C-alpha positions in Angstrom: 22.9 3.8 -19.5 23.5 0.0 -19.6 20.3 -2.1 -19.4 20.4 -5.5 -17.7 18.7 -8.8 -18.3 17.4 -9.8 -14.8 16.9 -13.4 -15.9 19.9 -15.4 -14.7 21.2 -12.6 -12.5 22.2 -12.8 -8.8 20.5 -10.1 -6.6 20.6 -9.0 -3.0 17.7 -7.2 -1.3 18.0 -5.8 2.2 14.9 -5.1 4.4 13.3 -8.0 2.6 11.2 -9.3 5.5 8.2 -7.0 4.6 7.0 -4.1 2.6 8.9 -2.8 -0.4 11.8 -5.2 0.2 9.7 -8.3 0.1 7.7 -7.1 -3.0 11.0 -6.4 -4.8 12.5 -9.8 -4.0 9.3 -11.3 -5.4 9.5 -9.2 -8.5 13.1 -10.0 -9.2 12.5 -13.7 -8.6 9.6 -13.7 -11.1 12.0 -12.3 -13.6 14.5 -15.1 -13.1 17.0 -13.7 -10.6 18.5 -15.7 -7.8 17.6 -13.5 -4.9 19.4 -13.4 -1.6 17.0 -11.8 0.9 18.5 -10.2 3.9 17.0 -8.8 7.1 17.1 -9.2 10.9 14.0 -11.4 11.1 15.2 -14.7 9.9 11.8 -16.5 10.2 10.2 -14.0 7.9 13.0 -14.5 5.4 12.6 -18.3 5.5 8.9 -18.0 4.8 9.6 -15.6 1.8 12.2 -18.1 0.5 9.7 -20.9 0.7 7.1 -18.8 -1.0 9.4 -17.9 -3.9 10.4 -21.6 -4.2 6.8 -22.7 -4.3 6.4 -20.6 -7.4 9.5 -21.9 -9.2 11.8 -19.2 -8.2 15.2 -19.3 -6.5 15.9 -17.5 -3.2 18.2 -17.7 -0.2 18.0 -16.1 3.2 20.8 -14.5 5.1 20.1 -12.8 8.6 21.8 -9.5 8.6 21.7 -6.1 10.3 22.5 -3.4 7.8 23.7 -1.0 10.6 26.7 -3.3 11.2 29.3 -3.0 8.5 31.0 -6.3 9.5 27.7 -8.1 8.9 27.3 -6.4 5.4 30.8 -7.5 4.6 29.9 -11.0 5.7 26.8 -10.9 3.5 28.8 -10.0 0.5 31.4 -12.8 1.2 28.5 -15.3 1.6 27.0 -14.2 -1.8 30.4 -14.3 -3.6 31.3 -17.7 -2.1 28.0 -19.2 -3.2 27.5 -17.6 -6.6 30.8 -15.9 -7.6 29.2 -12.6 -8.4 26.5 -10.1 -7.6 24.6 -8.2 -10.3 22.0 -6.3 -8.5 21.9 -4.8 -4.9 18.7 -3.2 -3.6 19.6 -1.3 -0.4 16.1 -1.1 1.0 16.2 -1.4 4.8 14.8 1.8 6.5 13.0 2.9 9.5 10.8 6.0 10.3 11.8 8.6 13.0 8.6 8.0 14.7 8.4 11.3 16.6 9.1 15.0 16.2 12.8 15.8 16.3 12.9 17.3 19.9 11.2 14.2 21.2 13.7 11.8 19.8 16.4 10.4 22.1 19.9 10.2 21.0 19.6 6.4 20.5 16.6 6.8 18.4 18.3 9.4 16.2 21.3 7.2 15.8 19.1 4.3 14.8 17.4 6.3 12.0 20.8 7.6 10.7 22.5 4.2 11.0 19.7 2.4 9.2 18.6 4.8 6.6 21.9 6.3 5.6 24.8 4.2 6.9 23.1 1.0 6.0 23.0 2.2 2.4 26.6 3.2 2.5 27.7 -0.1 4.1 25.7 -2.2 1.6 27.0 -0.3 -1.4 30.6 -0.5 -0.1 30.4 -4.2 0.5 29.3 -5.2 -3.0 30.7 -2.3 -5.2 34.3 -3.8 -5.5 33.1 -7.0 -7.1 30.8 -5.2 -9.5 33.5 -2.8 -10.5 35.8 -5.7 -11.0 33.2 -7.4 -13.3 32.5 -4.1 -15.1 28.8 -4.5 -14.7 26.1 -4.1 -12.0 23.3 -2.0 -10.6 22.9 -0.7 -7.1 19.4 0.6 -6.2 19.1 2.7 -3.1 15.6 3.1 -1.9 15.2 6.6 -0.8 11.9 8.5 -0.7 10.1 11.5 -2.0 11.3 12.9 1.2 14.8 12.8 -0.3 13.7 15.5 -2.8 11.4 17.6 -0.8 11.7 18.4 2.9 8.7 16.8 4.6 7.3 19.1 7.4 7.6 17.3 10.8 10.1 14.7 9.5 13.4 16.6 9.7 15.7 13.7 10.6 14.0 11.2 8.2 14.1 13.7 5.4 17.8 14.5 6.1 18.7 10.8 5.8 16.8 10.4 2.5 18.2 13.6 1.1 21.6 12.2 1.9 20.9 8.9 0.2 19.8 10.8 -3.0 23.0 12.9 -3.0 25.2 9.8 -2.3 23.6 7.9 -5.1 23.9 10.7 -7.7 27.4 11.6 -6.8 28.6 8.0 -6.7 26.9 7.2 -10.0 29.2 9.8 -11.8 32.2 7.8 -10.5 31.0 4.3 -11.3 28.8 4.6 -14.5 31.9 4.9 -16.8 33.0 1.6 -15.3 29.7 -0.1 -16.1 28.0 0.1 -12.6 24.9 2.2 -12.1 23.8 3.7 -8.8 20.1 4.9 -8.7 18.1 6.4 -5.9 14.5 5.3 -6.2 12.2 7.8 -4.5 8.7 6.4 -3.7 5.9 8.7 -2.5 3.4 7.5 0.1 3.6 3.7 0.5 1.5 1.9 3.2 3.7 -0.8 4.7 4.2 -2.4 8.1 7.0 -0.1 9.0 5.5 3.0 7.5 1.8 3.0 8.1 -0.1 5.7 6.4 -3.1 6.4 8.7 -6.2 8.1 7.6 -5.0 8.9 4.1 -7.1 8.4 1.0 -6.2 5.2 -0.8 -6.0 7.2 -4.0 -2.8 8.8 -2.6 -1.1 5.6 -1.7 1.3 3.7 -4.0 1.0 -0.1 -3.8 4.3 -1.9 -2.9 3.9 -4.0 -6.0 4.2 -0.8 -8.2 7.3 0.3 -6.4 8.8 -3.2 -6.9 7.9 -3.2 -10.6 9.5 0.3 -11.1 12.7 -1.0 -9.3 12.9 -4.0 -11.6 12.3 -1.9 -14.7 14.9 0.6 -13.6 17.4 -2.2 -13.6 16.1 -3.5 -17.0 16.3 -0.1 -18.6 19.5 1.0 -16.9 18.0 4.2 -15.4 20.2 6.4 -13.2 20.8 8.3 -11.0 17.2 9.0 -9.8 13.8 7.6 -10.3 10.7 9.1 -8.7 7.3 7.3 -8.1 5.0 8.5 -9.3 6.8 10.6 -12.0 4.2 13.3 -11.6 5.8 14.1 -8.1 8.7 15.5 -10.0 6.6 18.5 -10.7 6.8 19.5 -7.0 10.5 20.3 -7.6 9.5 22.9 -10.2 6.9 24.3 -7.9 9.5 24.6 -5.1 12.0 26.4 -7.3 9.6 28.7 -9.1 7.3 29.5 -6.2 9.1 28.7 -2.9 6.9 30.8 -0.6 3.6 29.2 -1.7 5.3 25.8 -1.6 6.4 26.4 2.0 3.0 27.6 3.0 1.2 24.5 1.6 3.8 22.3 3.2 3.0 24.0 6.5 -0.7 23.3 6.1 0.1 19.7 5.5 2.0 19.5 8.8 -0.8 21.3 10.6 -3.4 18.9 9.3 -1.2 16.0 10.4 -0.8 17.3 13.9 -4.5 17.9 14.3 -5.3 14.4 13.0 -2.9 12.9 15.4 -4.4 14.7 18.5 
């Protein structure tokens, strides 16, 4: 795979107003990238741009809703008009389902699918043509460990993240020969504003800074089509395939403990 020097690059990060997106924007800026940060909360983006600038970095803010393909197309045009290229795209915006499947309204289900899956697709579609034209680029789609293992009690969320992983891996086969890599990054438990991890031991949580560092190194090393954080979580895939019944039993126990904790 083709590595990339982040210094001097132009990058776009969606969902950059908090959590993994914000940490990733900071990590890329520290490595010398001009970062265009995108999200719906413009005031948060302006604060982030000012913070990056105060530390000698370069960043710009663009208010954008990833669920709207026209706004993603406008974002791409803005970046190309200002910089003439885009080297790195981090499709990070995502939302939790927030309730068991049968308790979700149609509007809530549509919001999860539109943000977690279609937002990734619209972001990739908006920037991929210019990357393919340049013969270089890297698209990072932030999925989840739930994109590799069905998480009990999170059917819809898991479905969207499985779809992101499949989309990324399949598309990478098409684009890698043309110099553009597509990678699904699958973090485990990360405590963020949008995804609070209540009552979980700190030892099980992954800092957003670590996820951001892995994303930056994925670009620098040219890793595709999947990266899981932590790497040891990949062993779960072996357990699921070799011993599916014990795996499902253990998963069910996790769901039961979660339900008891929430009552």
